[in-house]
C-alpha positions in Angstrom: -11.9 -24.5 75.5 -15.4 -23.2 74.9 -13.9 -20.0 73.3 -11.8 -22.1 71.0 -14.8 -24.1 69.8 -16.8 -20.9 69.1 -13.8 -19.4 67.1 -13.5 -22.6 65.0 -17.2 -22.6 64.2 -17.1 -19.0 63.1 -14.0 -19.7 60.9 -15.8 -22.7 59.2 -18.9 -20.6 58.6 -16.9 -17.8 57.0 -15.0 -20.2 54.7 -18.3 -21.9 53.7 -19.9 -18.5 52.8 -17.0 -17.2 50.7 -17.9 -16.2 47.2 -16.9 -18.7 44.5 -14.3 -17.5 42.0 -15.9 -15.9 38.9 -14.1 -17.2 35.9 -15.7 -14.5 33.8 -14.2 -11.6 35.7 -11.5 -9.4 34.1 -8.1 -10.8 34.8 -5.8 -7.8 35.5 -2.8 -9.8 34.4 -4.1 -9.9 30.8 -3.3 -7.0 28.4 -6.3 -4.8 27.7 -7.3 -2.9 24.6 -4.6 -4.5 22.5 -6.7 -4.3 19.3 -8.0 -6.9 16.9 -6.2 -9.1 14.4 -8.2 -7.7 11.5 -7.1 -4.5 9.7 -8.2 -1.3 11.3 -10.3 1.3 9.5 -11.6 4.8 10.1 -15.2 4.7 11.2 -15.9 8.5 11.3 -14.2 11.8 10.8 -15.1 15.4 11.7 -15.4 17.4 9.5 -16.8 14.8 7.1 -15.3 14.4 3.7 -15.8 17.6 1.7 -17.1 19.3 4.9 -16.5 22.8 6.4 -13.8 22.8 9.1 -14.8 25.1 12.0 -12.6 28.2 12.9 -12.0 27.5 16.6 -11.0 31.2 17.1 -14.5 32.6 16.6 -13.7 35.0 13.8 -10.5 36.5 15.4 -7.2 36.5 13.6 -5.9 33.1 12.5 -7.8 30.0 11.7 -7.1 27.4 14.4 -8.9 24.1 13.8 -9.2 20.5 14.9 -10.0 17.2 13.2 -11.6 14.3 15.1 -11.0 10.7 13.8 -12.5 7.5 15.3 -11.0 4.2 14.5 -12.6 0.7 14.4 -9.8 -0.6 16.6 -7.4 0.4 19.4 -4.5 2.0 17.7 -0.8 2.3 18.4 -0.4 5.9 19.6 3.3 5.9 18.7 2.4 5.7 15.0 0.6 9.1 15.1 3.6 11.1 13.9 4.2 13.9 11.4 5.5 11.4 8.9 2.3 9.3 9.1 -0.2 12.1 9.2 -0.2 14.7 6.4 -2.2 17.8 5.8 -2.1 19.3 2.3 -3.5 22.7 1.1 -4.7 21.3 -2.2 -5.4 24.8 -3.7 -1.7 25.7 -3.4 -0.4 22.0 -3.4 1.6 22.7 -0.3 2.1 20.5 2.8 1.5 21.9 6.3 4.7 21.2 8.3 4.3 23.1 11.6 1.7 24.0 14.2 0.2 20.5 14.2 -0.2 18.4 17.4 -2.0 15.1 18.2 -3.9 13.7 21.2 -5.2 10.1 21.2 -7.8 8.9 23.7 -7.4 5.1 23.6 -10.5 4.4 25.6 -12.8 5.8 22.9 -10.4 5.1 20.0 -10.5 8.8 19.0 -7.6 10.9 17.6 -7.6 14.7 17.8 -5.5 16.6 15.3 -5.0 20.2 16.5 -3.9 22.8 13.9 -2.6 26.1 15.3 -3.4 28.1 12.2 -4.6 26.8 8.8 -3.3 30.1 7.5 -5.9 31.2 5.1 -9.6 31.2 4.3 -11.0 30.2 0.9 -8.9 27.0 0.6 -9.4 23.2 0.4 -7.4 20.6 2.3 -6.5 16.9 2.3 -5.8 14.8 5.4 -3.9 11.7 4.7 -3.1 8.8 7.2 -0.2 6.8 5.8 -0.7 3.0 5.8 1.8 0.2 5.5 4.2 -1.5 7.9 5.7 1.9 9.0 2.4 3.8 8.9 -0.6 4.2 11.2 -1.2 0.8 12.8 -3.3 -0.9 15.5 -1.8 -2.4 18.6 -1.3 -5.7 16.8 0.9 -3.8 14.3 -1.5 -4.1 11.5 -1.8 -1.2 9.0 -4.9 0.9 8.3 -7.2 -0.3 5.5 -8.7 2.5 3.5 -10.5 0.5 0.8 -11.8 -2.0 3.4 -11.0 -5.1 1.4 -9.2 -6.7 4.4 -6.0 -6.8 2.4 -2.9 -4.9 3.4 -2.3 -3.1 0.1 0.4 -0.8 1.6 1.1 2.8 1.0 -0.2 4.8 -0.9 -3.0 2.4 -1.9 -4.4 1.9 1.6 -3.7 5.4 2.9 -6.8 6.9 4.5 -7.9 10.1 2.7 -10.5 12.8 3.5 -11.0 16.4 2.5 -12.4 19.6 4.0 -12.5 23.3 3.2 -12.3 26.5 5.2 -14.7 29.5 5.2 -14.8 30.8 1.6 -13.7 27.5 0.2 -15.8 25.2 -2.0 -16.6 21.5 -1.4 -16.7 21.1 -5.2 -13.1 22.1 -5.4 -11.9 19.4 -3.0 -9.7 16.8 -4.6 -11.1 13.3 -5.2 -10.8 10.6 -2.5 -12.5 7.8 -4.5 -11.7 5.7 -7.5 -14.0 4.9 -10.4 -15.4 1.5 -11.0 -17.2 -0.2 -13.8 -21.0 0.2 -13.5 -22.6 -2.1 -16.1 -26.4 -2.1 -16.4 -28.0 -5.4 -17.4 -27.6 -6.0 -21.1 -25.4 -3.0 -21.6 -23.1 -4.2 -22.9 -24.4 -7.8 -23.5 -22.5 -9.0 -20.4 -22.1 -12.8 -20.3 -25.4 -13.2 -22.1 -26.7 -14.2 -25.6 -27.8 -11.6 -28.1 -29.3 -12.1 -31.5 -28.1 -8.6 -32.6 -25.1 -8.8 -34.8 -24.2 -5.1 -34.3 -25.0 -4.7 -30.6 -24.4 -1.3 -28.9 -21.8 -1.9 -26.2 -22.3 0.6 -23.5 -19.9 0.8 -20.5 -20.9 2.8 -17.5 -18.6 4.3 -14.8 -19.2 5.1 -11.1 -17.3 8.4 -11.4 -16.9 11.0 -14.2 -14.1 10.0 -16.6 -11.7 11.8 -18.9 -13.5 11.3 -22.2 -10.2 11.5 -24.1 -9.3 8.1 -22.5 -12.7 6.6 -23.6 -11.4 5.7 -27.0 -11.0 2.6 -29.2 -7.3 2.6 -28.1 -8.4 1.4 -24.7 -11.4 -0.7 -25.6 -11.3 -3.7 -28.0 -13.6 -6.6 -29.2 -12.3 -10.0 -30.2 -14.0 -13.2 -31.2 -13.2 -16.4 -29.3 -10.9 -17.5 -32.1 -8.8 -14.3 -31.8 -10.2 -12.4 -34.7 -10.5 -8.6 -33.9 -13.7 -6.7 -34.6 -13.5 -3.0 -35.5 -15.3 -0.7 -33.1 -16.7 2.7 -33.7 -17.3 5.1 -30.7 -21.0 6.1 -31.2 -21.6 7.9 -27.9 -19.6 9.3 -25.1 -20.4 11.0 -21.7 -18.2 11.4 -18.7 -19.9 8.5 -17.0 -20.7 6.3 -20.1 -19.3 5.4 -23.5 -20.9 3.3 -26.3 -19.1 1.4 -29.0 -20.7 -0.4 -32.0 -19.1 -2.9 -34.3 -18.4 -1.5 -37.7 -19.8 -4.6 -39.3 -22.0 -7.6 -38.3 -20.5 -10.0 -35.9 -20.5 -13.7 -36.7 -23.5 -15.8 -35.6 -22.6 -18.7 -33.2 -19.5 -17.1 -31.7 -18.5 -15.7 -28.3 -17.0 -12.2 -28.3 -14.6 -10.8 -25.7 -14.7 -7.1 -24.7 -11.5 -5.9 -23.2 -11.0 -2.6 -21.2 -7.4 -1.4 -20.6 -8.2 -0.1 -17.1 -4.8 1.4 -16.4 -5.3 3.8 -19.3 -8.9 4.7 -18.6 -8.9 7.5 -16.0 -11.1 9.9 -14.0 -11.3 13.5 -14.9 -11.3 15.1 -11.5 -9.4 17.6 -9.4 -6.4 16.0 -7.8 -2.9 16.6 -6.6 0.1 14.4 -7.7 0.2 12.7 -4.4 -3.1 10.9 -5.1 -2.8 10.3 -8.9 -2.9 6.6 -8.2 -6.7 7.0 -7.7 -7.3 8.1 -11.3 -7.1 4.7 -13.2 -10.3 2.7 -13.5 -10.7 -0.1 -10.9 -11.6 -2.9 -13.2 -11.2 -5.8 -10.7 -13.2 -4.1 -7.9 -10.5 -4.4 -5.3 -9.5 -0.7 -4.9 -6.5 1.1 -6.2 -3.2 -0.7 -6.9 0.1 -0.2 -8.6 -1.1 -1.6 -12.0 -4.7 -2.0 -12.8 -5.2 -5.2 -14.8 -7.4 -5.3 -17.9 -11.0 -6.1 -17.5 -12.7 -8.7 -19.7 -16.3 -9.6 -20.3 -17.9 -11.7 -23.0 -21.2 -12.3 -24.7 -22.5 -14.6 -27.4 -24.0 -13.7 -30.8 -26.5 -16.4 -31.6 -30.1 -17.1 -32.7 -30.2 -20.4 -30.9 -31.2 -20.8 -27.3 -29.3 -23.7 -25.7 -31.2 -26.4 -23.8 -32.2 -25.9 -20.2 -34.5 -27.7 -17.7 -38.0 -26.4 -17.9 -39.3 -28.2 -14.8 -38.9 -31.1 -12.4 -42.1 -32.9 -11.3 -42.7 -35.8 -8.9 -44.1 -39.1 -10.2 -44.7 -42.5 -8.5 -41.3 -43.6 -7.1 -39.4 -40.9 -9.0 -39.3 -37.6 -10.8 -39.6 -36.4 -14.4 -37.2 -33.8 -15.9 -38.6 -31.8 -18.8 -36.0 -30.2 -21.1 -36.6 -27.2 -23.3 -35.5 -29.0 -26.5 -34.5 -32.3 -27.9 -31.2 -33.7 -26.4 -28.4 -35.8 -27.7 -29.5 -38.8 -25.6 -26.0 -40.3 -25.5 -25.1 -37.4 -23.1 -28.0 -38.3 -20.7 -27.0 -41.0 -18.2 -26.6 -41.6 -14.5 -23.3 -39.6 -14.5 -24.9 -36.5 -16.0 -28.2 -36.7 -14.0 -28.1 -37.7 -10.3 -30.5 -37.4 -7.4 -29.5 -36.9 -3.8 -31.0 -36.4 -0.4 -29.6 -35.8 3.1 -28.6 -39.5 3.2 -26.6 -39.2 0.0 -26.9 -40.5 -3.6 -30.2 -42.0 -4.6 -29.6 -44.9 -7.1 -32.1 -45.2 -9.9 -32.9 -45.9 -13.5 -33.6 -43.5 -16.3 -36.2 -43.6 -19.0 -35.6 -41.1 -21.9 -38.4 -40.4 -24.3 -40.4 -37.8 -26.3 -44.1 -37.0 -26.5 -46.5 -36.4 -29.4 -47.1 -32.8 -30.6 -47.0 -30.2 -29.3 -44.3 -31.5 -27.0 -42.4 -33.4 -29.7 -39.6 -30.8 -29.6 -38.6 -31.6 -26.0 -36.8 -34.5 -24.3 -38.3 -36.0 -21.1 -36.4 -38.0 -18.6 -38.0 -40.2 -15.9 -35.7 -41.0 -12.9 -37.0 -44.0 -11.0 -35.6 -44.4 -7.5 -34.3 -47.6 -6.1 -34.8 -46.5 -2.6 -37.2 -44.1 -0.8 -35.8 -40.6 -0.6 -35.4 -38.8 2.7 -35.4 -35.0 3.4 -33.3 -32.5 1.4 -34.1 -34.1 -2.0 -32.4 -32.5 -5.1 -31.3 -33.5 -8.5 -28.1 -32.5 -10.3 -28.0 -32.0 -14.1 -24.5 -31.7 -15.6 -23.6 -28.9 -18.0 -22.2 -31.6 -20.4 -25.8 -32.5 -21.4 -26.0 -31.5 -25.1 -28.7 -30.6 -27.6 -29.5 -33.0 -30.4 -27.5 -32.4 -33.6 -25.9 -29.2 -32.2 -22.9 -28.3 -30.1 -25.1 -26.5 -27.7 -24.7 -27.6 -24.1 -26.9 -27.1 -21.0 -27.6 -23.6 -19.8 -27.9 -23.9 -16.1 -27.7 -20.3 -15.0 -30.2 -18.9 -17.6 -28.0 -16.5 -19.5 -28.6 -18.4 -22.7 -24.9 -19.4 -23.1 -24.5 -23.1 -22.5 -21.7 -25.2 -21.3 -20.0 -22.6 -19.0 -18.1 -23.8 -15.9 -21.1 -22.6 -13.8 -23.8 -24.1 -15.9 -24.4 -27.3 -13.8 -28.0 -27.1 -12.7 -29.7 -28.2 -9.4 -33.4 -28.6 -8.6 -35.2 -29.4 -5.4 -38.1 -31.9 -5.6 
């Protein structure tokens, strides 16, 4: 009996001292390394793009080599096949079809591509990982994303591309793996701003060297807002910039639309036919696609600066808004000017007035609060506020073109 009591006490003590279940421990019944639901990308490659690939045979006959690729995600090893991984000798425009093997280490998300013999020195190569539903994918089945826009653009537009060269080759002779984009500088051309110049120089910059034959008036046009075309003369051209100037003065008080036919404006670079889709200008900044849409920008030719808010100052039980010019007071009301705080709308009354010189060319608005504001105080001014005697609406974003969809203005006080 005494032995039984001792055994029971030991058993109770053992149970009481057992470690509690750790809900944060790895559950071996859950799948591991299945990948993420976002599109996978290549995070690094050796050799780097336009880099020298090492001869693994130490100068002996043949040119065995290897490529190392690390992915952002755990990949489906079954998609690493000869139909999804291509190697091209871009000097001879021939595809390597034999002597290539693959080894994928899932733990480190690294793929090795082993090449028995590149066959020749003094050459440049392209490695291509095919994207799309049947291409290289992660373990969720999502395709590789080359342009990193998080959109599944499919093959060839999302195919991963990188180049290298062998001993005696030239990195400058590697084919392009990038696409050109617009590279405007502020005011060149007048891009969504006002200009007083009736014959402005319209300069368009590009991120990559372009074929200057495509930088012609055939692919660039200028039209007024009412549809009247303006004749352009090309007054300057370089591989990465082109300048057009109207042949005559543009009309004061009108907006003008500059259009670029991006599908026809192309890079002038070394390429092979398999990547010709990289040549057109990327006008919508979303990477290559089957048909590049036209790019449009606009500017205004005018000598008049539209109204804007100069300042908002605190007064007793309210605020004063100072406008840069006289307003059409019928457009100033509690629908077009509203104060808010963290509690919501602040009801109030408006007093609209002018001052003696030198401020007689401005409109002042006092907004008297009907309750005490809390934190987060701000005032909204609608873009429908209009200048006196003119069809010039509020310029909220400071580009000197009023009444745009984004010209509503907000001030903290």
